[in-house]
C-alpha positions in Angstrom: -20.7 20.1 -94.2 -21.7 17.8 -91.4 -24.8 17.9 -89.3 -26.2 16.0 -86.4 -29.8 17.2 -86.3 -32.2 15.7 -88.8 -33.8 18.1 -91.2 -33.1 20.7 -93.9 -30.0 23.0 -93.6 -29.4 26.0 -95.9 -25.8 26.2 -97.0 -24.5 29.5 -98.4 -21.4 30.1 -100.3 -20.1 33.6 -101.2 -17.1 35.2 -102.8 -16.1 38.9 -103.2 -17.2 40.1 -106.6 -19.2 37.0 -107.4 -22.1 37.3 -104.9 -23.5 34.3 -103.0 -25.6 31.2 -103.7 -27.6 29.0 -101.3 -28.5 25.4 -101.5 -30.7 23.4 -99.1 -29.1 20.2 -97.9 -31.0 17.4 -96.0 -29.6 15.7 -92.9 -31.0 12.2 -92.5 -30.9 10.1 -89.4 -27.9 7.8 -88.8 -28.7 4.1 -88.2 -30.3 3.4 -84.9 -28.1 2.5 -82.0 -30.4 2.8 -78.9 -34.0 2.8 -77.6 -35.5 5.7 -75.8 -38.8 6.6 -74.2 -40.5 9.3 -76.3 -43.1 9.7 -73.6 -42.4 10.9 -70.0 -42.7 8.8 -66.9 -46.3 8.4 -65.8 -48.2 8.5 -62.5 -50.9 5.8 -62.7 -53.4 4.8 -60.0 -53.1 1.2 -58.7 -55.0 -1.2 -60.9 -55.7 1.4 -63.7 -54.5 1.2 -67.3 -51.8 3.6 -68.1 -51.7 6.1 -71.0 -49.6 5.0 -74.0 -45.9 4.6 -73.3 -44.0 5.1 -76.5 -40.6 3.8 -77.4 -38.4 5.1 -80.2 -35.3 3.7 -82.0 -32.8 6.5 -82.2 -29.4 7.2 -83.7 -26.3 8.3 -81.8 -27.4 11.9 -82.0 -30.8 11.1 -80.4 -32.8 11.5 -83.7 -35.6 9.1 -84.3 -34.2 6.5 -86.7 -36.1 3.8 -88.5 -35.2 0.1 -88.2 -34.5 -1.9 -91.3 -36.6 -4.9 -90.4 -39.2 -5.9 -87.8 -37.5 -5.5 -84.5 -38.9 -7.2 -81.4 -38.6 -5.2 -78.2 -38.7 -7.1 -74.9 -40.5 -5.4 -72.0 -39.7 -6.0 -68.3 -40.4 -4.4 -65.0 -38.5 -4.5 -61.7 -39.8 -5.4 -59.3 -42.0 -7.6 -61.5 -44.7 -8.4 -58.9 -48.0 -8.3 -60.9 -46.8 -5.7 -63.4 -48.5 -6.4 -66.8 -47.8 -5.0 -70.2 -50.5 -4.6 -72.9 -50.7 -4.0 -76.6 -54.0 -2.1 -76.4 -55.3 1.0 -74.6 -58.0 -0.9 -72.8 -55.4 -3.2 -71.2 -57.0 -6.4 -72.4 -54.3 -8.0 -74.6 -51.3 -8.9 -72.3 -47.9 -9.0 -74.0 -44.2 -9.4 -73.0 -42.9 -7.7 -76.0 -43.9 -5.3 -78.8 -42.3 -4.8 -82.2 -40.9 -1.9 -84.2 -42.2 -2.2 -87.7 -39.8 -2.4 -90.6 -39.1 1.2 -91.7 -40.7 2.5 -88.4 -39.1 4.1 -85.4 -41.8 4.1 -82.7 -44.1 1.6 -80.9 -46.4 2.0 -78.0 -47.6 -0.2 -75.1 -49.7 0.2 -72.0 -49.3 -1.2 -68.5 -51.2 -1.9 -65.3 -49.8 -2.5 -61.7 -51.7 -4.0 -58.7 -49.5 -2.4 -56.0 -48.2 1.1 -55.3 -44.5 0.2 -55.7 -42.5 2.4 -58.2 -41.4 0.0 -61.0 -38.6 0.5 -63.4 -39.7 -0.4 -67.0 -36.9 -1.6 -69.3 -37.1 -2.1 -73.0 -34.5 -4.2 -74.8 -33.9 -5.1 -78.5 -31.1 -6.9 -80.2 -28.4 -4.6 -81.5 -29.8 -1.5 -79.6 -28.9 -0.1 -76.2 -31.8 -0.6 -73.8 -34.0 2.1 -72.4 -35.4 2.4 -68.8 -37.9 4.6 -67.1 -39.3 4.7 -63.5 -43.1 4.9 -63.3 -45.1 6.1 -60.3 -48.0 4.0 -59.1 -50.3 5.9 -56.8 -52.9 4.6 -54.4 -56.3 4.1 -56.0 -58.1 7.3 -56.4 -61.5 5.7 -56.3 -62.9 4.6 -52.9 -64.0 0.9 -52.9 -65.4 0.5 -49.4 -66.9 2.5 -46.5 -65.9 1.7 -42.9 -66.5 3.0 -39.4 -63.3 4.1 -37.8 -64.9 4.7 -34.4 -65.9 1.9 -32.0 -69.5 0.7 -31.6 -71.3 2.6 -28.8 -73.9 1.8 -26.1 -76.1 4.8 -25.7 -79.1 5.2 -23.3 -82.4 5.9 -24.9 -82.9 9.6 -25.6 -79.2 10.5 -25.0 -77.0 11.8 -27.7 -74.1 9.5 -28.8 -70.5 10.5 -29.1 -69.3 11.2 -32.6 -69.6 8.2 -34.9 -66.7 8.5 -37.5 -66.9 6.9 -40.9 
């Protein structure tokens, strides 16, 4: 038998006059050959900390596959202008790489971007094919200033002004 999906598989053998027997086999992951994003692309407001972005090491059949030793994963963004990666959910500990733990297959990081350009995030590790994902950075959802958009007016005493727009 041969399988490509990790997990248990029940194999049955039967013969006329002898009945049938079953046995549960286990398909394990093959050695990792690439990185992949386990979390989908995010839409993050300008200047805000993202949700966790999780990377996985995977085998040729796209199953999560543990690395044999600590594996550094370099993080990059294009365009790079002000894009910062973090090792914590509060976006206080800036990093340029994260590491897959020995025997592990997943690692998370967070990011923050100061401008609304759509960056492509790329993760690279020696011996594994890189992974890329385009994130969406939206304009800030929180107003930071109040401004008049109408010109200043000269109004006679007792007269009603034109609309003043803010």
